[in-house]
C-alpha positions in Angstrom: 3.2 -30.7 0.5 1.3 -33.9 0.4 4.4 -35.9 -1.7 6.5 -34.7 1.2 4.1 -36.5 3.5 3.8 -39.2 1.7 7.2 -39.7 1.5 7.6 -39.3 5.4 4.4 -42.0 5.6 6.2 -44.0 3.0 9.7 -44.0 6.0 8.0 -44.6 9.2 5.6 -47.3 7.2 8.5 -49.3 6.9 10.3 -48.3 10.1 8.6 -51.9 12.3 10.6 -54.0 14.3 10.9 -56.6 11.4 12.8 -53.8 9.3 14.9 -53.1 12.5 16.0 -56.6 13.2 16.7 -57.2 9.3 19.1 -53.6 9.2 20.2 -54.7 12.2 21.6 -58.2 11.1 22.9 -56.7 8.0 25.2 -54.4 10.1 26.2 -56.9 12.1 27.8 -58.9 9.5 29.2 -55.8 7.4 30.5 -53.8 11.1 30.7 -56.4 13.5 29.7 -56.3 17.5 31.2 -52.9 17.7 29.4 -51.5 14.9 25.8 -52.7 15.7 24.4 -49.6 17.5 21.0 -47.8 17.0 22.4 -44.6 15.8 24.2 -46.6 13.2 20.8 -49.3 12.7 19.3 -45.6 12.2 21.4 -43.9 9.7 21.5 -47.4 7.6 17.2 -47.0 7.5 17.5 -42.8 7.0 15.6 -42.7 9.8 15.9 -40.7 12.8 16.9 -42.4 15.9 13.7 -41.9 18.1 11.9 -44.2 15.5 13.8 -47.0 16.1 13.9 -46.3 19.9 10.2 -46.7 19.9 10.6 -50.4 19.1 14.3 -50.6 21.3 14.6 -48.8 23.9 18.7 -49.8 24.1 21.7 -51.2 22.1 21.6 -54.3 24.1 17.3 -54.7 23.8 18.4 -55.1 20.1 21.4 -57.1 19.8 19.0 -59.7 22.2 16.2 -59.3 19.4 19.1 -60.0 17.2 20.5 -63.2 18.4 16.8 -64.6 19.0 16.3 -63.9 15.0 19.4 -65.8 14.9 18.2 -68.7 16.5 14.6 -68.8 14.6 16.6 -69.0 11.4 19.1 -71.9 13.1 16.2 -74.1 14.0 14.9 -77.0 12.5 16.5 -80.9 13.4 14.3 -82.1 15.6 15.3 -82.9 19.2 17.1 -86.5 20.3 15.8 -88.7 23.1 15.6 -87.5 26.7 17.6 -84.6 28.3 21.1 -85.5 26.4 19.2 -85.1 22.5 17.8 -82.2 24.2 20.8 -80.5 25.5 22.7 -81.0 22.3 19.8 -79.4 20.4 20.8 -76.6 22.0 24.0 -76.7 21.8 24.0 -77.3 17.6 21.4 -75.0 17.4 23.1 -72.4 19.4 26.6 -72.4 17.5 24.9 -72.9 14.1 22.9 -69.5 15.2 26.5 -67.9 16.6 28.3 -68.8 12.6 25.7 -67.1 10.6 26.8 -63.4 11.6 29.8 -62.0 12.2 30.9 -62.0 15.8 28.1 -64.0 16.4 29.9 -65.5 19.1 31.0 -61.8 21.3 27.9 -61.1 20.2 25.7 -64.4 22.3 28.4 -63.7 25.0 27.2 -60.1 25.5 23.9 -60.7 25.0 22.3 -60.1 28.9 19.7 -63.2 28.9 21.2 -66.8 30.4 21.6 -67.9 26.4 18.8 -66.2 23.7 17.1 -69.5 23.2 13.8 -68.9 24.8 12.0 -69.3 21.2 11.8 -73.0 20.1 14.7 -74.0 21.4 15.2 -76.9 24.3 15.7 -75.6 27.7 18.8 -76.7 29.4 17.5 -76.3 32.8 13.8 -78.7 32.7 15.3 -81.8 31.4 18.0 -82.0 34.1 15.7 -81.9 36.8 13.1 -84.1 34.9 15.5 -87.1 35.8 16.5 -86.1 39.5 18.8 -83.4 39.5 18.6 -80.3 41.9 17.3 -77.0 40.5 20.5 -75.6 41.2 22.7 -78.3 40.1 20.8 -78.1 37.1 21.6 -74.4 36.1 25.2 -74.8 37.3 25.3 -78.0 34.4 23.5 -75.5 31.9 26.0 -73.1 32.4 28.8 -75.1 32.0 26.7 -76.4 28.3 26.6 -72.8 27.2 30.1 -71.7 27.8 31.2 -74.5 26.4 29.6 -73.3 23.3 30.8 -70.4 23.1 34.0 -70.7 23.8 34.2 -73.5 20.8 32.8 -70.5 18.0 34.6 -67.7 19.6 37.9 -69.3 18.9 35.9 -71.1 15.6 35.5 -67.1 14.4 38.6 -65.8 15.8 40.6 -68.3 13.8 43.6 -68.1 16.4 43.9 -71.9 15.7 41.8 -74.7 14.0 39.0 -75.4 15.7 38.1 -78.2 14.1 35.0 -80.2 12.2 31.6 -80.1 13.0 32.4 -84.2 13.9 35.1 -82.8 16.6 32.4 -80.1 18.0 30.1 -83.4 18.4 32.8 -85.2 19.8 34.0 -82.8 22.4 30.1 -81.9 23.2 30.1 -86.0 23.5 32.4 -86.2 26.3 31.0 -83.5 28.2 27.3 -84.9 28.3 29.4 -87.7 29.3 30.7 -86.1 32.6 27.0 -85.0 32.8 25.4 -88.4 32.8 28.1 -89.4 35.1 26.9 -87.3 37.9 22.4 -87.5 36.7 21.0 -89.9 39.6 18.8 -93.0 37.9 16.6 -93.6 40.4 13.2 -91.9 38.1 12.3 -88.7 40.0 9.0 -88.7 42.1 5.5 -87.2 41.2 6.4 -83.5 41.6 4.1 -81.7 44.7 1.4 -80.0 42.7 0.6 -77.4 45.6 3.9 -76.3 45.6 3.9 -75.6 42.1 1.0 -73.9 41.4 1.5 -72.0 44.7 1.9 -69.0 43.3 -1.7 -69.3 41.2 -3.3 -69.9 44.0 -1.6 -67.2 46.3 -2.5 -64.6 43.3 -6.2 -65.6 43.6 -6.2 -65.7 47.6 -5.1 -62.6 47.5 -7.4 -61.0 45.0 -10.2 -62.0 46.9 -9.0 -60.8 49.7 -7.8 -57.2 48.9 -11.5 -56.8 46.8 -13.1 -58.2 49.7 -11.3 -55.6 52.1 -11.1 -52.7 49.5 -15.0 -53.3 50.0 -14.9 -52.9 53.7 -12.6 -50.6 54.6 -14.3 -47.4 52.7 -16.9 -48.1 54.7 -14.5 -46.9 57.3 -12.2 -44.9 56.0 -12.1 -43.3 52.3 -8.1 -44.1 51.5 -6.3 -46.8 48.8 -4.9 -49.8 49.6 -1.2 -48.7 49.8 -1.8 -45.6 52.0 -3.7 -48.3 54.3 -1.2 -50.6 54.4 1.2 -47.7 55.3 -0.7 -46.7 58.1 -1.2 -50.3 59.9 2.4 -50.7 59.4 3.4 -48.1 61.1 0.4 -48.4 63.7 2.1 -52.0 64.8 6.0 -51.2 64.8 6.2 -47.5 65.3 8.8 -45.2 62.9 10.4 -46.7 60.0 12.3 -44.9 57.4 11.8 -45.0 53.4 13.5 -48.5 53.0 12.1 -50.3 55.6 8.9 -49.4 54.6 9.4 -50.4 51.2 11.1 -53.8 52.4 8.1 -54.7 54.2 6.0 -53.7 51.7 7.6 -55.3 49.2 6.7 -52.0 46.9 9.9 -50.4 45.3 10.5 -46.8 47.2 9.1 -44.5 44.5 5.3 -45.2 44.9 6.2 -45.2 49.0 7.6 -41.6 48.8 4.5 -41.1 47.0 1.9 -42.5 49.5 4.5 -40.7 52.0 4.3 -37.5 50.3 0.0 -37.9 50.0 0.0 -38.8 53.3 1.9 -36.1 54.5 0.2 -33.5 53.2 -3.0 -34.2 54.9 -1.1 -34.4 58.1 -1.8 -38.3 58.6 2.4 -38.1 58.9 5.4 -36.6 60.8 8.6 -36.8 59.7 11.5 -34.0 60.9 13.9 -34.8 58.2 14.6 -36.5 54.7 16.3 -39.4 56.0 14.3 -39.5 59.0 12.3 -41.6 60.1 8.5 -41.7 59.3 5.7 -41.9 62.3 1.9 -41.9 62.3 0.7 -38.0 63.1 -1.9 -37.6 66.2 -4.0 -37.9 64.0 -2.8 -40.6 61.4 -2.8 -43.0 64.9 -6.6 -41.9 65.7 -7.2 -43.1 61.8 -5.5 -46.2 62.3 -6.5 -47.2 65.7 -9.8 -47.3 63.7 -8.5 -49.1 60.7 -6.7 -52.1 63.2 -10.2 -52.4 64.7 -11.8 -53.2 61.5 -8.7 -55.4 60.7 -9.1 -57.2 63.7 -12.4 -58.0 63.1 -11.8 -59.2 59.5 -8.7 -61.4 60.8 -11.1 -63.0 62.9 -13.0 -63.9 60.0 -10.1 -64.8 58.2 -9.0 -67.4 60.7 -12.2 -68.9 61.4 -11.2 -72.8 62.1 -7.5 -72.2 62.4 -5.7 -73.4 65.6 -3.6 -70.7 67.3 -0.7 -73.9 66.2 -1.7 -73.6 62.9 -1.4 -69.9 62.4 2.5 -70.1 64.1 3.7 -73.0 61.7 1.8 -70.6 59.1 3.7 -67.5 60.2 7.3 -69.6 60.4 6.8 -71.3 57.1 6.4 -67.5 55.7 9.4 -65.6 57.5 11.1 -68.2 55.6 9.4 -67.9 52.1 9.8 -64.5 52.1 13.0 -64.4 52.8 13.9 -66.9 50.0 11.5 -64.6 48.0 13.3 -61.3 48.5 16.8 -63.2 48.3 15.8 -64.2 44.8 14.5 -61.0 43.5 17.3 -59.0 45.0 19.7 -62.3 42.5 17.9 -61.1 39.5 17.6 -57.5 40.4 21.3 -57.2 40.4 22.2 -59.0 37.6 19.3 -57.2 35.9 21.2 -53.8 37.0 24.9 -55.0 36.2 24.2 -56.7 32.7 25.4 -59.5 33.9 24.7 -63.7 32.9 23.2 -65.7 34.7 24.5 -67.5 37.5 23.1 -70.2 40.5 20.9 -69.0 42.8 22.2 -70.7 46.4 19.7 -69.8 49.0 21.6 -70.1 52.2 25.0 -68.8 50.1 22.3 -65.9 50.1 21.4 -66.1 53.8 24.9 -66.3 54.5 25.8 -62.9 52.7 23.1 -61.4 55.4 20.0 -61.1 53.6 17.5 -60.9 56.1 16.8 -64.2 58.2 16.7 -63.9 61.4 16.2 -60.4 62.0 13.3 -60.9 59.6 11.0 -58.6 57.9 9.1 -56.2 59.6 5.9 -57.0 58.1 2.6 -56.2 60.2 2.2 -59.5 62.1 -0.9 -58.7 63.8 -2.9 -59.4 60.8 -2.7 -62.6 58.3 -2.6 -60.8 55.2 -0.1 -58.3 55.1 2.6 -61.0 55.0 1.2 -62.8 52.2 0.8 -59.5 50.0 4.7 -58.8 50.9 5.5 -62.4 49.9 3.2 -62.6 46.4 4.8 -58.9 45.2 8.3 -60.2 45.6 7.7 -63.4 43.8 5.6 -61.6 41.1 9.0 -58.8 40.9 11.7 -61.4 41.3 9.7 -63.0 38.5 9.2 -60.4 36.2 13.1 -60.0 35.8 13.6 -64.0 35.2 10.6 -64.5 32.5 12.7 -60.6 30.7 16.1 -63.1 31.1 15.0 -65.7 30.0 12.3 -64.6 27.0 12.8 -61.1 26.7 9.4 -59.9 27.4 8.6 -57.5 29.8 6.2 -58.0 32.7 3.1 -57.1 30.7 3.8 -59.0 27.5 4.5 -62.2 29.6 1.1 -61.3 31.3 -0.5 -61.2 28.4 1.1 -64.2 26.4 -0.2 -66.3 29.7 -3.7 -64.8 29.8 -4.0 -65.8 25.9 -2.0 -69.2 26.6 -4.7 -70.2 29.4 -7.4 -71.4 27.6 -7.5 -69.9 24.1 -9.0 -68.7 21.6 -10.0 -65.7 24.0 -11.9 -63.2 22.6 -10.8 -59.4 22.8 -13.1 -58.5 25.1 -12.5 -60.9 27.9 -9.1 -61.1 27.1 -9.4 -57.0 28.3 -11.6 -57.5 31.2 -8.9 -60.4 32.4 -6.1 -57.4 31.9 -8.0 -55.4 33.7 -5.9 -52.7 31.7 -7.3 -50.1 28.9 -7.6 -51.6 25.5 -5.2 -49.1 24.1 -2.3 -50.5 26.1 -3.5 -53.9 25.5 -4.0 -53.5 21.8 -0.8 -52.1 21.7 0.7 -55.2 23.1 -1.4 -57.8 21.6 -0.1 -56.3 18.0 3.4 -56.5 18.9 3.3 -60.1 20.1 1.6 -61.0 16.8 4.4 -58.8 15.0 6.6 -61.2 16.8 5.2 -64.4 15.4 4.1 -65.4 19.5 0.3 -65.2 19.1 -2.5 -64.7 16.3 -5.8 -63.9 15.5 -8.8 -65.7 14.2 -12.2 -64.3 13.9 -14.4 -62.0 11.5 -12.2 -58.4 10.9 -11.9 -56.0 13.7 -9.7 -56.7 16.7 -13.3 -56.6 18.6 -14.5 -59.4 17.1 -11.0 -61.6 17.4 -10.2 -64.2 18.7 -6.4 -64.5 20.1 -4.2 -67.7 20.4 -0.8 -68.8 20.9 1.7 -70.0 17.9 4.0 -73.0 17.7 6.3 -70.5 18.7 3.8 -68.8 21.4 3.3 -72.6 23.3 7.0 -72.3 23.4 7.2 -69.4 25.0 4.3 -70.1 27.7 5.7 -73.5 28.8 9.1 -71.5 29.4 6.7 -68.8 31.0 4.7 -71.6 33.4 7.6 -73.6 33.8 10.1 -71.1 35.0 7.5 -69.9 37.7 6.9 -73.7 39.1 10.6 -74.0 39.3 10.6 -71.0 41.5 7.8 -71.7 43.5 9.1 -75.1 44.4 13.1 -73.7 44.9 10.8 -71.7 47.3 9.6 -74.4 49.5 12.9 -76.7 49.1 13.8 -78.4 53.0 10.8 -77.2 54.5 10.0 -80.4 56.5 6.8 -82.2 55.4 5.1 -82.2 58.2 5.2 -78.2 58.3 4.4 -78.2 54.4 1.7 -80.3 55.1 0.1 -78.1 57.8 0.7 -74.8 55.8 -0.5 -75.9 53.0 -3.5 -76.9 54.4 -4.1 -73.4 56.6 -3.6 -71.8 53.4 -6.3 -73.5 51.8 -8.4 -72.6 54.5 -7.4 -69.2 54.5 -8.5 -69.4 50.9 -11.9 -70.6 51.3 -12.3 -68.2 54.5 -11.2 -65.1 52.3 -14.1 -66.4 49.3 -16.6 -66.5 51.7 -15.5 -63.1 53.3 -15.8 -61.5 49.9 -19.0 -63.4 49.0 -20.2 -61.4 52.0 -18.8 -57.7 51.1 -20.3 -57.9 47.7 -23.7 -58.6 48.5 -23.2 -56.0 51.6 -22.5 -53.6 48.5 -25.3 -54.2 46.8 -27.7 -53.9 49.9 -25.9 -50.4 50.1 -26.8 -49.2 46.3 -30.6 -50.9 46.7 
């Protein structure tokens, strides 16, 4: 019996992410892309498929990891000067990685993310934006470059016809880069508007303060959680709404909204005649919503102290535009994730023309300032999570952990757990995984609680991609907004941020007095 347990422990010990990737690469070289599946890897390792699925939930996740490992193995050369050098290195590294294994080009063409080159390979979009190209133009060029490399290498590996030597590839790559150079504007780009670039991070801080303050304050009126409160106030303003309309207005997925509706229906706060019927407030729900609305109006007046009606009107107009664009961007990311397609250019006007909310707007609660900001932040975070997944293959929580670790490294374990607001087991599993794939490293005395964590060189490269992606998405949302409206919006937003801090300090003080 003891020998059997020892043998089982030995098998489990060797089934980790690294051993699965190693087995997957060997299988890819032997059986090709069609034969490279989780089941086949499990058979090669003589392991239960469930053990493999603990590390990779699907074949696509495994294939993405294989492609990234091939890229890491192909790295080495330094990038040449400027945007041209960085794009050339990206193309050359990609080709070397694809040629390193049977069906390598087919693998890279199959992978859902926009080329699995997140770790250590120059971004193709950022250097083009730096020389003045618009983001959508830079993405078109980056995609053209990627398609060229994949197509060249597919021919090379298929041996349909001789594709030439490395010098032939370099010459044709030069022709493509020369064409890009013709389109690239010569004037140096102006300074980046840091207000736009940092808007998402400032929005998160503003909402964190405002929501904490609101939760303390509303607890004195009714013991009800934030989402339920938002739904009650939304229905109070809008009247009957379907589940889908509430989900869109709140920026929360339908499953969470459905649970909240069921929860409030069980205590007779909401009425619904059928599964697809509009949801309305019951008499007791309306009574509670009236109390919450009066409380919310008082808080709204405090939050908008020192801000004119004209400034609030401009704020609302810009918020409508940002929310429309954030929803469009989220829908684009969601559709790509659902259909497993490669990245396509996001052109907001095209998305609006297709019928996404613009003139009709989103049915957010306009009687208060905070709800549209909450909905905007929700769509920005949800769309950003999908974009980061596509760019780096990291989950939303893994991206969050990387951002916190890279914010001011090294960070201690207690500080990290506090910043993440998660239990230690979830944080620990994620940190161990990030260490395992070489993105972060631990220093300090033995024992996790005594450790300090910081990014590796590859981790810093991933962090830069995460940060740059967030910055570009924020800037994209503000494209084309007139300067006077943008200035008014940012000034008003700063005033709201200050007032939210004052509100929170007061609520905390009242809370302390109530405890005494």
